Residue, then its C-alpha position, 0 to 999 in steps of 0.5 A: d721269598g728266601n727259597p728259590q727251589g720252593c717259591g714259584t709259580m705252577g708251570v705247565l708242559y703238555s704233549d699231544d704226541e705221547g711225550r715225543n714233543w712237549m709245548v709250554a702253556k701259561d702258568i696256572p693261577m694259584p689262590r693267595n692267602e694270609f701265608d703268602h707274601a703281601n707283594p702279589e709279584v712274589p710267588k707262593h712258597w709251596i711244593v708237591w711232594d707225592m703222587p696224586i690219588r683218585d677220591r671216591q668219585g675218580r678225581l685226581l687229588v694231590g696234597y702240597t705244602q705251603n710254607t709261610s712267607r718269611s715276611r709274615y712272621n719273625t724269622r730272626g734266628v730261625g734256620w730252615n728247621g723252623w719254617s712255618s708250614r701247612c698241608q693243603f690239597m688241589r683236586f683236578e676236576n676234569l683232567d681226564e677230559g683231556p683239556d687244554p691247559e688254560d681249561l684245566k679246573i682245579t678246586w683248592l682245598p680244604n675250604d678254609s685257607k689254613g689247611l692241616e696244621v701241626k705246631h712246631p715243638n720249638y715255635d708258636w707256629s704250624s710246621c708240617s709238610e709232605p702230605a701223603l693220601a690214601l682213600l679208605p674203603d668207606g670213601r673218607l680220605f686219610c692223610i699222613m704228614r711229615t713233622w718236627t715232633g718225632h711222630i707221624w701226624y694224621s687227619v681224615s676228611d669225610d667230605d672229599g677234603a673240603t674239611w678235615r678232622p683236627t690233626e693227631k699223632l698216628l698210633y699203631k692202634d686205638g690207644g696203642e703207642e705212638v708211631h715214632h718217625p723223624l723229619a722225613p717223608c712217610p709215604i703210604y700206598t694202597l696194595a692190590d688187595g685193599r691193605y695199605v703199606l706205610l714207609y717209616h723210620n721208627n725213631n723220634g729224630k734223636r740219635g746220640e748227641y743229635d736231636q732234630r728238635q734242637r733249635k740250633w743245628t750244628t749239622n743237617y740232622 
């Protein structure tokens, strides 16, 4: 679907002897939605970037980017810096039980097929990616994501990822300044003492003559 490194099935490798030998299992089926290619033989265009976390019930949860199939929208003149994308999630319900791969149970979230969206500054579609998750002290899920806007955007779920608040720009505090960040990963991690550390670049994607919001890039900004 135009991007071999990000278009494919969810494969499985597993080991029963602590990693000394590995075996290949059947691919895990992934649900289709309106952002996939109409031909079911064309795999989803997706990627997991960050490590999974555990939700308040101890279940493993990870976010992933779903890029829209280029067959679904007009990509004439649009480079990779204009791809349509959104953030979604998968929860592994029984992984700690050590199931055979074919018995692995996955819940695909959120309940709607759109996921988290942030409008691209140059196009009439969403373009956010690489969600990073943290579990808040009250059990809610906090998610931040990479965007083309020059800022980190975030959302919060109070029902274990089934639904999410509309996305917003991340601020240093309520009513405070926006957190500037270019088109790059912005991981967040929980420290042992319960605090959180966020890695970010503190610039909005513009340096000198280079601006990530330009439609046509003369180099990889």
